Every structure is written in C-alpha cells, then in structure tokens.
TORKOL-4160 file (C-alpha; in steps of 0.2 Angstrom, whole numbers, padded with zeros to 4 digits, m for minus):
448
<pt num="1" X="0229" Y="0007" Z="m0273"/>
<pt num="2" X="0234" Y="m0010" Z="m0280"/>
<pt num="3" X="0220" Y="m0022" Z="m0283"/>
<pt num="4" X="0230" Y="m0038" Z="m0279"/>
<pt num="5" X="0246" Y="m0043" Z="m0271"/>
<pt num="6" X="0251" Y="m0061" Z="m0274"/>
<pt num="7" X="0236" Y="m0071" Z="m0271"/>
<pt num="8" X="0228" Y="m0058" Z="m0259"/>
<pt num="9" X="0214" Y="m0047" Z="m0264"/>
<pt num="10" X="0217" Y="m0029" Z="m0257"/>
<pt num="11" X="0202" Y="m0022" Z="m0248"/>
<pt num="12" X="0208" Y="m0005" Z="m0241"/>
<pt num="13" X="0223" Y="0004" Z="m0236"/>
<pt num="14" X="0226" Y="0004" Z="m0217"/>
<pt num="15" X="0241" Y="0015" Z="m0215"/>
<pt num="16" X="0258" Y="0021" Z="m0221"/>
<pt num="17" X="0274" Y="0016" Z="m0212"/>
<pt num="18" X="0292" Y="0020" Z="m0214"/>
<pt num="19" X="0295" Y="0004" Z="m0224"/>
<pt num="20" X="0280" Y="0004" Z="m0234"/>
<pt num="21" X="0261" Y="0003" Z="m0234"/>
<pt num="22" X="0249" Y="m0008" Z="m0224"/>
<pt num="23" X="0234" Y="m0015" Z="m0232"/>
<pt num="24" X="0218" Y="m0025" Z="m0227"/>
<pt num="25" X="0216" Y="m0039" Z="m0238"/>
<pt num="26" X="0207" Y="m0056" Z="m0240"/>
<pt num="27" X="0215" Y="m0073" Z="m0243"/>
<pt num="28" X="0203" Y="m0081" Z="m0256"/>
<pt num="29" X="0210" Y="m0099" Z="m0253"/>
<pt num="30" X="0204" Y="m0100" Z="m0235"/>
<pt num="31" X="0193" Y="m0084" Z="m0235"/>
<pt num="32" X="0203" Y="m0076" Z="m0221"/>
<pt num="33" X="0205" Y="m0057" Z="m0218"/>
<pt num="34" X="0224" Y="m0053" Z="m0216"/>
<pt num="35" X="0235" Y="m0037" Z="m0215"/>
<pt num="36" X="0248" Y="m0035" Z="m0228"/>
<pt num="37" X="0263" Y="m0026" Z="m0224"/>
<pt num="38" X="0274" Y="m0021" Z="m0238"/>
<pt num="39" X="0292" Y="m0014" Z="m0242"/>
<pt num="40" X="0294" Y="m0002" Z="m0256"/>
<pt num="41" X="0308" Y="m0009" Z="m0267"/>
<pt num="42" X="0309" Y="0007" Z="m0278"/>
<pt num="43" X="0324" Y="0012" Z="m0268"/>
<pt num="44" X="0343" Y="0014" Z="m0271"/>
<pt num="45" X="0353" Y="m0002" Z="m0271"/>
<pt num="46" X="0360" Y="0002" Z="m0254"/>
<pt num="47" X="0343" Y="0006" Z="m0246"/>
<pt num="48" X="0335" Y="m0009" Z="m0255"/>
<pt num="49" X="0348" Y="m0021" Z="m0248"/>
<pt num="50" X="0346" Y="m0013" Z="m0230"/>
<pt num="51" X="0327" Y="m0014" Z="m0230"/>
<pt num="52" X="0325" Y="m0031" Z="m0238"/>
<pt num="53" X="0337" Y="m0038" Z="m0225"/>
<pt num="54" X="0327" Y="m0030" Z="m0211"/>
<pt num="55" X="0311" Y="m0036" Z="m0218"/>
<pt num="56" X="0318" Y="m0054" Z="m0220"/>
<pt num="57" X="0324" Y="m0052" Z="m0202"/>
<pt num="58" X="0306" Y="m0047" Z="m0196"/>
<pt num="59" X="0299" Y="m0062" Z="m0205"/>
<pt num="60" X="0312" Y="m0074" Z="m0196"/>
<pt num="61" X="0309" Y="m0066" Z="m0179"/>
<pt num="62" X="0290" Y="m0066" Z="m0180"/>
<pt num="63" X="0290" Y="m0084" Z="m0188"/>
<pt num="64" X="0298" Y="m0090" Z="m0172"/>
<pt num="65" X="0286" Y="m0081" Z="m0160"/>
<pt num="66" X="0269" Y="m0090" Z="m0157"/>
<pt num="67" X="0261" Y="m0081" Z="m0142"/>
<pt num="68" X="0244" Y="m0074" Z="m0138"/>
<pt num="69" X="0252" Y="m0057" Z="m0136"/>
<pt num="70" X="0262" Y="m0056" Z="m0152"/>
<pt num="71" X="0255" Y="m0054" Z="m0169"/>
<pt num="72" X="0255" Y="m0070" Z="m0180"/>
<pt num="73" X="0263" Y="m0071" Z="m0197"/>
<pt num="74" X="0255" Y="m0081" Z="m0210"/>
<pt num="75" X="0264" Y="m0079" Z="m0226"/>
<pt num="76" X="0278" Y="m0069" Z="m0235"/>
<pt num="77" X="0281" Y="m0065" Z="m0254"/>
<pt num="78" X="0289" Y="m0053" Z="m0266"/>
<pt num="79" X="0284" Y="m0045" Z="m0282"/>
<pt num="80" X="0295" Y="m0034" Z="m0294"/>
<pt num="81" X="0291" Y="m0018" Z="m0284"/>
<pt num="82" X="0287" Y="m0024" Z="m0267"/>
<pt num="83" X="0290" Y="m0037" Z="m0254"/>
<pt num="84" X="0276" Y="m0041" Z="m0243"/>
<pt num="85" X="0271" Y="m0051" Z="m0227"/>
<pt num="86" X="0253" Y="m0057" Z="m0223"/>
<pt num="87" X="0249" Y="m0057" Z="m0205"/>
<pt num="88" X="0235" Y="m0058" Z="m0193"/>
<pt num="89" X="0222" Y="m0044" Z="m0195"/>
<pt num="90" X="0219" Y="m0036" Z="m0179"/>
<pt num="91" X="0203" Y="m0027" Z="m0175"/>
<pt num="92" X="0207" Y="m0014" Z="m0163"/>
<pt num="93" X="0217" Y="0002" Z="m0160"/>
<pt num="94" X="0235" Y="0006" Z="m0158"/>
<pt num="95" X="0240" Y="0011" Z="m0140"/>
<pt num="96" X="0247" Y="0027" Z="m0148"/>
<pt num="97" X="0229" Y="0032" Z="m0154"/>
<pt num="98" X="0221" Y="0029" Z="m0137"/>
<pt num="99" X="0234" Y="0040" Z="m0128"/>
<pt num="100" X="0232" Y="0053" Z="m0141"/>
<pt num="101" X="0213" Y="0054" Z="m0140"/>
<pt num="102" X="0214" Y="0063" Z="m0123"/>
<pt num="103" X="0203" Y="0050" Z="m0115"/>
<pt num="104" X="0214" Y="0044" Z="m0100"/>
<pt num="105" X="0212" Y="0025" Z="m0097"/>
<pt num="106" X="0210" Y="0019" Z="m0079"/>
<pt num="107" X="0225" Y="0013" Z="m0070"/>
<pt num="108" X="0219" Y="m0005" Z="m0070"/>
<pt num="109" X="0217" Y="m0004" Z="m0089"/>
<pt num="110" X="0235" Y="0002" Z="m0092"/>
<pt num="111" X="0242" Y="m0011" Z="m0080"/>
<pt num="112" X="0233" Y="m0025" Z="m0089"/>
<pt num="113" X="0239" Y="m0019" Z="m0106"/>
<pt num="114" X="0257" Y="m0017" Z="m0101"/>
<pt num="115" X="0258" Y="m0033" Z="m0091"/>
<pt num="116" X="0252" Y="m0042" Z="m0107"/>
<pt num="117" X="0265" Y="m0034" Z="m0118"/>
<pt num="118" X="0278" Y="m0039" Z="m0105"/>
<pt num="119" X="0272" Y="m0057" Z="m0106"/>
<pt num="120" X="0275" Y="m0056" Z="m0125"/>
<pt num="121" X="0292" Y="m0049" Z="m0124"/>
<pt num="122" X="0297" Y="m0062" Z="m0111"/>
<pt num="123" X="0292" Y="m0075" Z="m0123"/>
<pt num="124" X="0303" Y="m0067" Z="m0137"/>
<pt num="125" X="0317" Y="m0064" Z="m0125"/>
<pt num="126" X="0317" Y="m0083" Z="m0121"/>
<pt num="127" X="0320" Y="m0086" Z="m0140"/>
<pt num="128" X="0335" Y="m0074" Z="m0140"/>
<pt num="129" X="0325" Y="m0060" Z="m0149"/>
<pt num="130" X="0326" Y="m0042" Z="m0143"/>
<pt num="131" X="0312" Y="m0031" Z="m0150"/>
<pt num="132" X="0322" Y="m0014" Z="m0149"/>
<pt num="133" X="0307" Y="m0004" Z="m0155"/>
<pt num="134" X="0294" Y="m0005" Z="m0141"/>
<pt num="135" X="0282" Y="0010" Z="m0143"/>
<pt num="136" X="0264" Y="0014" Z="m0142"/>
<pt num="137" X="0262" Y="0012" Z="m0161"/>
<pt num="138" X="0268" Y="m0005" Z="m0160"/>
<pt num="139" X="0255" Y="m0011" Z="m0147"/>
<pt num="140" X="0238" Y="m0015" Z="m0153"/>
<pt num="141" X="0224" Y="m0016" Z="m0141"/>
<pt num="142" X="0210" Y="m0027" Z="m0147"/>
<pt num="143" X="0192" Y="m0028" Z="m0141"/>
<pt num="144" X="0191" Y="m0036" Z="m0124"/>
<pt num="145" X="0207" Y="m0028" Z="m0119"/>
<pt num="146" X="0219" Y="m0040" Z="m0127"/>
<pt num="147" X="0236" Y="m0032" Z="m0131"/>
<pt num="148" X="0248" Y="m0038" Z="m0145"/>
<pt num="149" X="0265" Y="m0033" Z="m0150"/>
<pt num="150" X="0268" Y="m0029" Z="m0169"/>
<pt num="151" X="0283" Y="m0025" Z="m0179"/>
<pt num="152" X="0299" Y="m0035" Z="m0175"/>
<pt num="153" X="0307" Y="m0026" Z="m0190"/>
<pt num="154" X="0323" Y="m0021" Z="m0181"/>
<pt num="155" X="0324" Y="m0036" Z="m0169"/>
<pt num="156" X="0341" Y="m0042" Z="m0165"/>
<pt num="157" X="0342" Y="m0061" Z="m0169"/>
<pt num="158" X="0357" Y="m0072" Z="m0164"/>
<pt num="159" X="0371" Y="m0071" Z="m0177"/>
<pt num="160" X="0361" Y="m0057" Z="m0186"/>
<pt num="161" X="0367" Y="m0054" Z="m0204"/>
<pt num="162" X="0360" Y="m0036" Z="m0203"/>
<pt num="163" X="0375" Y="m0024" Z="m0202"/>
<pt num="164" X="0373" Y="m0006" Z="m0197"/>
<pt num="165" X="0385" Y="0009" Z="m0198"/>
<pt num="166" X="0394" Y="0014" Z="m0182"/>
<pt num="167" X="0382" Y="0027" Z="m0173"/>
<pt num="168" X="0367" Y="0022" Z="m0183"/>
<pt num="169" X="0352" Y="0022" Z="m0172"/>
<pt num="170" X="0337" Y="0012" Z="m0175"/>
<pt num="171" X="0321" Y="0015" Z="m0165"/>
<pt num="172" X="0310" Y="0029" Z="m0160"/>
<pt num="173" X="0320" Y="0042" Z="m0150"/>
<pt num="174" X="0307" Y="0045" Z="m0136"/>
<pt num="175" X="0307" Y="0026" Z="m0131"/>
<pt num="176" X="0325" Y="0022" Z="m0133"/>
<pt num="177" X="0335" Y="0016" Z="m0118"/>
<pt num="178" X="0351" Y="0026" Z="m0113"/>
<pt num="179" X="0362" Y="0012" Z="m0120"/>
<pt num="180" X="0353" Y="0012" Z="m0136"/>
<pt num="181" X="0355" Y="0031" Z="m0138"/>
<pt num="182" X="0374" Y="0031" Z="m0135"/>
<pt num="183" X="0377" Y="0016" Z="m0146"/>
<pt num="184" X="0381" Y="0003" Z="m0133"/>
<pt num="185" X="0378" Y="m0016" Z="m0135"/>
<pt num="186" X="0360" Y="m0021" Z="m0131"/>
<pt num="187" X="0352" Y="m0035" Z="m0122"/>
<pt num="188" X="0334" Y="m0039" Z="m0116"/>
<pt num="189" X="0334" Y="m0025" Z="m0103"/>
<pt num="190" X="0333" Y="m0012" Z="m0117"/>
<pt num="191" X="0315" Y="m0018" Z="m0120"/>
<pt num="192" X="0311" Y="m0016" Z="m0101"/>
<pt num="193" X="0317" Y="0002" Z="m0102"/>
<pt num="194" X="0306" Y="0006" Z="m0117"/>
<pt num="195" X="0291" Y="m0003" Z="m0110"/>
<pt num="196" X="0293" Y="0008" Z="m0094"/>
<pt num="197" X="0292" Y="0023" Z="m0105"/>
<pt num="198" X="0276" Y="0017" Z="m0113"/>
<pt num="199" X="0269" Y="0013" Z="m0096"/>
<pt num="200" X="0273" Y="0031" Z="m0090"/>
<pt num="201" X="0265" Y="0039" Z="m0105"/>
<pt num="202" X="0250" Y="0028" Z="m0104"/>
<pt num="203" X="0247" Y="0033" Z="m0086"/>
<pt num="204" X="0250" Y="0052" Z="m0088"/>
<pt num="205" X="0246" Y="0056" Z="m0106"/>
<pt num="206" X="0264" Y="0063" Z="m0109"/>
<pt num="207" X="0281" Y="0056" Z="m0113"/>
<pt num="208" X="0294" Y="0056" Z="m0099"/>
<pt num="209" X="0308" Y="0062" Z="m0110"/>
<pt num="210" X="0304" Y="0076" Z="m0123"/>
<pt num="211" X="0312" Y="0091" Z="m0131"/>
<pt num="212" X="0311" Y="0102" Z="m0146"/>
<pt num="213" X="0322" Y="0090" Z="m0157"/>
<pt num="214" X="0329" Y="0073" Z="m0157"/>
<pt num="215" X="0346" Y="0078" Z="m0148"/>
<pt num="216" X="0336" Y="0086" Z="m0134"/>
<pt num="217" X="0326" Y="0070" Z="m0132"/>
<pt num="218" X="0341" Y="0059" Z="m0132"/>
<pt num="219" X="0350" Y="0071" Z="m0119"/>
<pt num="220" X="0335" Y="0070" Z="m0107"/>
<pt num="221" X="0334" Y="0051" Z="m0109"/>
<pt num="222" X="0352" Y="0049" Z="m0104"/>
<pt num="223" X="0354" Y="0063" Z="m0091"/>
<pt num="224" X="0337" Y="0067" Z="m0083"/>
<pt num="225" X="0324" Y="0058" Z="m0072"/>
<pt num="226" X="0306" Y="0062" Z="m0075"/>
<pt num="227" X="0294" Y="0066" Z="m0060"/>
<pt num="228" X="0284" Y="0051" Z="m0054"/>
<pt num="229" X="0268" Y="0047" Z="m0063"/>
<pt num="230" X="0257" Y="0051" Z="m0048"/>
<pt num="231" X="0262" Y="0069" Z="m0049"/>
<pt num="232" X="0252" Y="0070" Z="m0066"/>
<pt num="233" X="0239" Y="0057" Z="m0061"/>
<pt num="234" X="0232" Y="0055" Z="m0043"/>
<pt num="235" X="0225" Y="0038" Z="m0047"/>
<pt num="236" X="0242" Y="0031" Z="m0048"/>
<pt num="237" X="0247" Y="0022" Z="m0032"/>
<pt num="238" X="0265" Y="0024" Z="m0024"/>
<pt num="239" X="0270" Y="0006" Z="m0028"/>
<pt num="240" X="0267" Y="0010" Z="m0047"/>
<pt num="241" X="0278" Y="0025" Z="m0046"/>
<pt num="242" X="0292" Y="0013" Z="m0039"/>
<pt num="243" X="0289" Y="0001" Z="m0053"/>
<pt num="244" X="0290" Y="0014" Z="m0067"/>
<pt num="245" X="0306" Y="0021" Z="m0059"/>
<pt num="246" X="0315" Y="0004" Z="m0058"/>
<pt num="247" X="0310" Y="0000" Z="m0076"/>
<pt num="248" X="0317" Y="0016" Z="m0082"/>
<pt num="249" X="0333" Y="0016" Z="m0072"/>
<pt num="250" X="0348" Y="0023" Z="m0082"/>
<pt num="251" X="0360" Y="0009" Z="m0077"/>
<pt num="252" X="0355" Y="m0008" Z="m0084"/>
<pt num="253" X="0360" Y="m0017" Z="m0067"/>
<pt num="254" X="0347" Y="m0006" Z="m0058"/>
<pt num="255" X="0333" Y="m0011" Z="m0069"/>
<pt num="256" X="0322" Y="m0027" Z="m0068"/>
<pt num="257" X="0334" Y="m0040" Z="m0074"/>
<pt num="258" X="0320" Y="m0049" Z="m0084"/>
<pt num="259" X="0304" Y="m0042" Z="m0091"/>
<pt num="260" X="0295" Y="m0056" Z="m0082"/>
<pt num="261" X="0300" Y="m0048" Z="m0065"/>
<pt num="262" X="0292" Y="m0032" Z="m0072"/>
<pt num="263" X="0276" Y="m0041" Z="m0077"/>
<pt num="264" X="0275" Y="m0050" Z="m0059"/>
<pt num="265" X="0276" Y="m0033" Z="m0051"/>
<pt num="266" X="0263" Y="m0026" Z="m0062"/>
<pt num="267" X="0251" Y="m0040" Z="m0058"/>
<pt num="268" X="0254" Y="m0037" Z="m0039"/>
<pt num="269" X="0249" Y="m0019" Z="m0041"/>
<pt num="270" X="0234" Y="m0025" Z="m0050"/>
<pt num="271" X="0229" Y="m0037" Z="m0036"/>
<pt num="272" X="0231" Y="m0023" Z="m0023"/>
<pt num="273" X="0220" Y="m0011" Z="m0034"/>
<pt num="274" X="0207" Y="m0024" Z="m0034"/>
<pt num="275" X="0208" Y="m0027" Z="m0015"/>
<pt num="276" X="0207" Y="m0008" Z="m0011"/>
<pt num="277" X="0190" Y="m0007" Z="m0019"/>
<pt num="278" X="0175" Y="m0009" Z="m0007"/>
<pt num="279" X="0165" Y="m0025" Z="m0009"/>
<pt num="280" X="0148" Y="m0024" Z="m0016"/>
<pt num="281" X="0135" Y="m0023" Z="m0002"/>
<pt num="282" X="0126" Y="m0039" Z="0002"/>
<pt num="283" X="0108" Y="m0041" Z="0002"/>
<pt num="284" X="0109" Y="m0052" Z="0018"/>
<pt num="285" X="0117" Y="m0040" Z="0030"/>
<pt num="286" X="0112" Y="m0050" Z="0046"/>
<pt num="287" X="0107" Y="m0067" Z="0051"/>
<pt num="288" X="0089" Y="m0070" Z="0053"/>
<pt num="289" X="0083" Y="m0071" Z="0072"/>
<pt num="290" X="0081" Y="m0089" Z="0079"/>
<pt num="291" X="0064" Y="m0096" Z="0079"/>
<pt num="292" X="0054" Y="m0094" Z="0095"/>
<pt num="293" X="0048" Y="m0109" Z="0105"/>
<pt num="294" X="0030" Y="m0114" Z="0102"/>
<pt num="295" X="0025" Y="m0109" Z="0119"/>
<pt num="296" X="0030" Y="m0091" Z="0115"/>
<pt num="297" X="0022" Y="m0091" Z="0098"/>
<pt num="298" X="0005" Y="m0096" Z="0106"/>
<pt num="299" X="0006" Y="m0084" Z="0121"/>
<pt num="300" X="m0001" Y="m0069" Z="0112"/>
<pt num="301" X="m0019" Y="m0065" Z="0117"/>
<pt num="302" X="m0031" Y="m0075" Z="0106"/>
<pt num="303" X="m0042" Y="m0060" Z="0104"/>
<pt num="304" X="m0028" Y="m0052" Z="0093"/>
<pt num="305" X="m0030" Y="m0065" Z="0080"/>
<pt num="306" X="m0043" Y="m0059" Z="0067"/>
<pt num="307" X="m0055" Y="m0072" Z="0060"/>
<pt num="308" X="m0059" Y="m0074" Z="0042"/>
<pt num="309" X="m0076" Y="m0077" Z="0036"/>
<pt num="310" X="m0072" Y="m0095" Z="0034"/>
<pt num="311" X="m0065" Y="m0096" Z="0052"/>
<pt num="312" X="m0046" Y="m0097" Z="0047"/>
<pt num="313" X="m0034" Y="m0085" Z="0055"/>
<pt num="314" X="m0026" Y="m0073" Z="0042"/>
<pt num="315" X="m0013" Y="m0064" Z="0053"/>
<pt num="316" X="0001" Y="m0075" Z="0048"/>
<pt num="317" X="m0004" Y="m0075" Z="0030"/>
<pt num="318" X="m0009" Y="m0094" Z="0030"/>
<pt num="319" X="m0017" Y="m0099" Z="0014"/>
<pt num="320" X="m0032" Y="m0111" Z="0013"/>
<pt num="321" X="m0021" Y="m0124" Z="0004"/>
<pt num="322" X="m0007" Y="m0123" Z="0017"/>
<pt num="323" X="m0005" Y="m0136" Z="0031"/>
<pt num="324" X="m0001" Y="m0131" Z="0048"/>
<pt num="325" X="0003" Y="m0140" Z="0064"/>
<pt num="326" X="m0010" Y="m0142" Z="0077"/>
<pt num="327" X="m0011" Y="m0128" Z="0090"/>
<pt num="328" X="m0011" Y="m0130" Z="0108"/>
<pt num="329" X="m0019" Y="m0120" Z="0122"/>
<pt num="330" X="m0008" Y="m0105" Z="0128"/>
<pt num="331" X="m0006" Y="m0102" Z="0146"/>
<pt num="332" X="m0015" Y="m0086" Z="0145"/>
<pt num="333" X="m0030" Y="m0093" Z="0137"/>
<pt num="334" X="m0046" Y="m0087" Z="0146"/>
<pt num="335" X="m0061" Y="m0099" Z="0143"/>
<pt num="336" X="m0073" Y="m0086" Z="0150"/>
<pt num="337" X="m0068" Y="m0072" Z="0138"/>
<pt num="338" X="m0068" Y="m0085" Z="0124"/>
<pt num="339" X="m0085" Y="m0091" Z="0128"/>
<pt num="340" X="m0092" Y="m0073" Z="0127"/>
<pt num="341" X="m0084" Y="m0071" Z="0110"/>
<pt num="342" X="m0091" Y="m0088" Z="0105"/>
<pt num="343" X="m0108" Y="m0084" Z="0111"/>
<pt num="344" X="m0108" Y="m0067" Z="0101"/>
<pt num="345" X="m0101" Y="m0075" Z="0085"/>
<pt num="346" X="m0114" Y="m0089" Z="0085"/>
<pt num="347" X="m0129" Y="m0079" Z="0091"/>
<pt num="348" X="m0132" Y="m0090" Z="0106"/>
<pt num="349" X="m0130" Y="m0077" Z="0120"/>
<pt num="350" X="m0146" Y="m0082" Z="0128"/>
<pt num="351" X="m0141" Y="m0100" Z="0131"/>
<pt num="352" X="m0125" Y="m0094" Z="0140"/>
<pt num="353" X="m0133" Y="m0081" Z="0152"/>
<pt num="354" X="m0133" Y="m0091" Z="0168"/>
<pt num="355" X="m0116" Y="m0098" Z="0165"/>
<pt num="356" X="m0110" Y="m0080" Z="0162"/>
<pt num="357" X="m0119" Y="m0074" Z="0178"/>
<pt num="358" X="m0112" Y="m0088" Z="0189"/>
<pt num="359" X="m0094" Y="m0086" Z="0182"/>
<pt num="360" X="m0094" Y="m0067" Z="0186"/>
<pt num="361" X="m0099" Y="m0071" Z="0204"/>
<pt num="362" X="m0085" Y="m0083" Z="0205"/>
<pt num="363" X="m0072" Y="m0071" Z="0198"/>
<pt num="364" X="m0078" Y="m0058" Z="0211"/>
<pt num="365" X="m0077" Y="m0071" Z="0225"/>
<pt num="366" X="m0059" Y="m0075" Z="0220"/>
<pt num="367" X="m0054" Y="m0057" Z="0218"/>
<pt num="368" X="m0050" Y="m0058" Z="0200"/>
<pt num="369" X="m0062" Y="m0044" Z="0195"/>
<pt num="370" X="m0058" Y="m0027" Z="0203"/>
<pt num="371" X="m0073" Y="m0018" Z="0211"/>
<pt num="372" X="m0081" Y="m0006" Z="0199"/>
<pt num="373" X="m0077" Y="m0017" Z="0184"/>
<pt num="374" X="m0091" Y="m0020" Z="0172"/>
<pt num="375" X="m0090" Y="m0038" Z="0175"/>
<pt num="376" X="m0091" Y="m0037" Z="0194"/>
<pt num="377" X="m0108" Y="m0041" Z="0202"/>
<pt num="378" X="m0117" Y="m0027" Z="0211"/>
<pt num="379" X="m0114" Y="m0027" Z="0230"/>
<pt num="380" X="m0126" Y="m0017" Z="0241"/>
<pt num="381" X="m0118" Y="m0004" Z="0251"/>
<pt num="382" X="m0120" Y="m0006" Z="0270"/>
<pt num="383" X="m0128" Y="0006" Z="0282"/>
<pt num="384" X="m0136" Y="0016" Z="0268"/>
<pt num="385" X="m0155" Y="0018" Z="0266"/>
<pt num="386" X="m0163" Y="0007" Z="0253"/>
<pt num="387" X="m0165" Y="0016" Z="0236"/>
<pt num="388" X="m0182" Y="0020" Z="0230"/>
<pt num="389" X="m0191" Y="0006" Z="0221"/>
<pt num="390" X="m0187" Y="0006" Z="0203"/>
<pt num="391" X="m0193" Y="m0005" Z="0189"/>
<pt num="392" X="m0180" Y="m0019" Z="0188"/>
<pt num="393" X="m0169" Y="m0019" Z="0173"/>
<pt num="394" X="m0173" Y="m0032" Z="0160"/>
<pt num="395" X="m0160" Y="m0044" Z="0157"/>
<pt num="396" X="m0149" Y="m0043" Z="0141"/>
<pt num="397" X="m0151" Y="m0061" Z="0138"/>
<pt num="398" X="m0167" Y="m0071" Z="0137"/>
<pt num="399" X="m0166" Y="m0084" Z="0151"/>
<pt num="400" X="m0168" Y="m0103" Z="0147"/>
<pt num="401" X="m0180" Y="m0110" Z="0160"/>
<pt num="402" X="m0170" Y="m0126" Z="0163"/>
<pt num="403" X="m0155" Y="m0116" Z="0169"/>
<pt num="404" X="m0165" Y="m0104" Z="0181"/>
<pt num="405" X="m0169" Y="m0108" Z="0199"/>
<pt num="406" X="m0173" Y="m0096" Z="0212"/>
<pt num="407" X="m0164" Y="m0096" Z="0229"/>
<pt num="408" X="m0174" Y="m0102" Z="0245"/>
<pt num="409" X="m0185" Y="m0088" Z="0253"/>
<pt num="410" X="m0180" Y="m0093" Z="0270"/>
<pt num="411" X="m0161" Y="m0091" Z="0267"/>
<pt num="412" X="m0152" Y="m0075" Z="0263"/>
<pt num="413" X="m0139" Y="m0077" Z="0251"/>
<pt num="414" X="m0122" Y="m0069" Z="0254"/>
<pt num="415" X="m0114" Y="m0057" Z="0241"/>
<pt num="416" X="m0104" Y="m0067" Z="0229"/>
<pt num="417" X="m0105" Y="m0086" Z="0227"/>
<pt num="418" X="m0119" Y="m0095" Z="0236"/>
<pt num="419" X="m0114" Y="m0105" Z="0252"/>
<pt num="420" X="m0122" Y="m0121" Z="0245"/>
<pt num="421" X="m0124" Y="m0127" Z="0228"/>
<pt num="422" X="m0132" Y="m0143" Z="0231"/>
<pt num="423" X="m0149" Y="m0139" Z="0224"/>
<pt num="424" X="m0140" Y="m0132" Z="0209"/>
<pt num="425" X="m0128" Y="m0146" Z="0205"/>
<pt num="426" X="m0137" Y="m0152" Z="0189"/>
<pt num="427" X="m0136" Y="m0134" Z="0182"/>
<pt num="428" X="m0117" Y="m0133" Z="0187"/>
<pt num="429" X="m0114" Y="m0149" Z="0179"/>
<pt num="430" X="m0123" Y="m0144" Z="0163"/>
<pt num="431" X="m0113" Y="m0127" Z="0163"/>
<pt num="432" X="m0097" Y="m0136" Z="0165"/>
<pt num="433" X="m0101" Y="m0148" Z="0150"/>
<pt num="434" X="m0106" Y="m0133" Z="0140"/>
<pt num="435" X="m0090" Y="m0124" Z="0144"/>
<pt num="436" X="m0080" Y="m0139" Z="0139"/>
<pt num="437" X="m0090" Y="m0140" Z="0123"/>
<pt num="438" X="m0087" Y="m0122" Z="0120"/>
<pt num="439" X="m0068" Y="m0124" Z="0123"/>
<pt num="440" X="m0067" Y="m0139" Z="0111"/>
<pt num="441" X="m0077" Y="m0129" Z="0098"/>
<pt num="442" X="m0065" Y="m0114" Z="0099"/>
<pt num="443" X="m0050" Y="m0125" Z="0098"/>
<pt num="444" X="m0057" Y="m0133" Z="0083"/>
<pt num="445" X="m0059" Y="m0116" Z="0075"/>
<pt num="446" X="m0041" Y="m0112" Z="0079"/>
<pt num="447" X="m0034" Y="m0128" Z="0071"/>
<pt num="448" X="m0044" Y="m0125" Z="0055"/>
C-alpha cells in the first residue's frame, strides 16, 4: 500500500474496483478524511486512453452534481502510475453488502432508500447526465438511512468524447435495461429500469433476471418478466408490485417517463404503509365524567364520613394545608342522629338525656319510628294483666336536675307526646337552644 498520493496520506485500503483501488486517506491541509479512488495507469496504450477518458468523464459528471444523495467530489490529480480522485468519505455500507447479509430490510426501509436514489438520479438527469450503471454496489447507505449514489464513471455527458466500439456493453449485466443490452441509444429511462431492478432485489433478496452466464442473464432481461415481489415477500403491498412492474417495463414508453414519477409513487406507498399501522393507544381513552352538582355531592349520609383525630374529614383525601369551600347542610341531614354522635364523641351523653327522650317520643308520635324499633318508646299493651313488679331499670344517662320534671299526679299522660307542655316550656326552649348549638358545632367541625 502506498503511503501518500499527492498531498493525501493513505490510511487504509477500502476495496478494489475494476478501474483501480479505493483508499481511505486524510487531507492534511484541512484535516479531512476522504476516499481516494484511483485508476491504474499500468495498462496498454489503448486501455490507458479508454480508462483515462472514462475517469475524466466521471470527474466532470460528479463535479456538476451537488446533491445530498450524490457523493461529493473534492479534488482530482495524477501521478506517473495512477490517476486519482478525492471524494467524500462515506461511513456506511454498500446496499450490495446489506442485501448479501441475508438480513432482509423492512419494506419501509427499502422504499426510503430507493426514493432517495431516485431523487439523486432526477437531479443528474436535469443536468443531462445519465448514470448508466445503477446497481447495489454503487449505492451507499449511511447511518441514519441516508442513501448516496456513487461512481458516475460511465455516465453519458452531452457531446461526450468517449467513443466505444459497436456492441460494447458498459455496466453490470443483471441491472442493465433491455435497450442497453441490445445496444440501442439510451436516455434517462434506462436508469429507471436499473433502479427498478435494484428495488426488486432489495425487497426479495434475489435478482429478477439471473442465469448461469452473461448471455442467459441478458436473454432474461430482454424476454422474460419476473414474478411480482410479493410472491417472495408477503410484506410487499400490491401497489408496490405495480410500481416495480412499471419501472421494469420492457418498452421505454411503458415505463415511468421520469424518475421523479417513480419517486413520487414510492413516497405514496410509504405514506400508505404508515397509515396502515395502528395508532398508539392513548392513555386518555375517555373523557372524565362531568362534576356533580353540590347538592348531590353533599347528599351522602354524614355518618359515612370518617373523622380524623383533628376533626377533619379524610375520605376525600383533603390535606391540612388545603382550602375548601364551606359546606352546606344536606337535605338528608338528621340533627337527632348527629346529636347522638356528638354526645358520644364529647362524653356529654348525660346532658342530652331528656332531649333524647323527648325526641324519641316525638318521632313515635309522628310515625317516623316503626313499632319495635330500639328508638321507639315502650307502649303498654291493652287488656293484658299488669306484669309483676320488677325493679325499674336504671337510666343509661345520669339526669341533670334542671331538665327533669315529673308529670302531675292527677292527670294520666297518654302514650306518646304529652297533651300539654305548658309547664315544660322552659325545658323545651332550653332543649331547642341546645339542639341549635349542637348543629352549629357539628357544622363547624365539618367545615374544618
């Protein structure tokens, strides 16, 4: 391996080509890594003239092509033994190596790569340059999926000075167009055919036209039609079968009339492939329910709200530092049940005894307590003999003298609520005041 070539320091050998060797090198002036493509000049005079002309033609062609999908040429030079061209160093893999690896690319990846190559060819065609050697080894796939076309060595330029013998075929037999095989004049549609062959092979892993020798391959290219790609790869949609068939049509008038049309159809397939994929499941699968009116929020039984040790309700997860709106009294609020709970919580059951007894009688009188309920007052059964004298049961609550008054001996009190409460009016007023105070205290606790 030569150490230097012109001003370039050779780092390693990348590969061998028909025209010469490709090296990885460094331009010391700007510290840039480049690829050096060489032509061996140790040839016969006729071969040297032919290869030098083709090399100069590639330089002219590539020098006119500044496109993201075409390799960039930096410099050219010549020594006594070789001519060389410094170009963009591409860190990636040839499409040929990717296909040969046996790992089949996804349909989406293949479509993306071929569409990019079609973009680069369309730009070249607008400059009146036909590549004429589109094949997987001349397509580099870089990191990130970017594709670039290389090797315009046999490109046809306007008024080309390169002369070929009648019947001389340039290009790779498996990727030639029918008109290229039989030696007809070429236009941009020959690149469309070759790119269609590359697309077929990238999708299926096998060439559409093959044979034991070059003649068999050329005969198949001109006379046979390959089976659709979907017969070899079930992931290929029917629309892509049609695109491949149109690109590889035998007659040039039946093909895409421009490689841009080819690229447009590929991108439409790509769009449809994306649309066919199921969308990612959303976390928000349904709208939240509308908030309930305040009256419904407060209609739950107050007994279902557990009380914390500090008197703040915990069921809704309210923190101590959170502010809440004042709560109203629900329609189902029962002051008597609330008073019972309040008395039990504050250890003041004795002070509420007469109020509780009077309220029980009032409920029984109004029919709110069913007979037999623990809260219903005892009613003596008529026409039954008086039970044996028993020791009266001690009251559960210690009475407070100021709230106790015995009924007059001369008047028998009917079961239920007494007929007259005139003598008990102060006690009733006191009970009502106490009930209001208890309700106010309970509401205050709820608000906190």
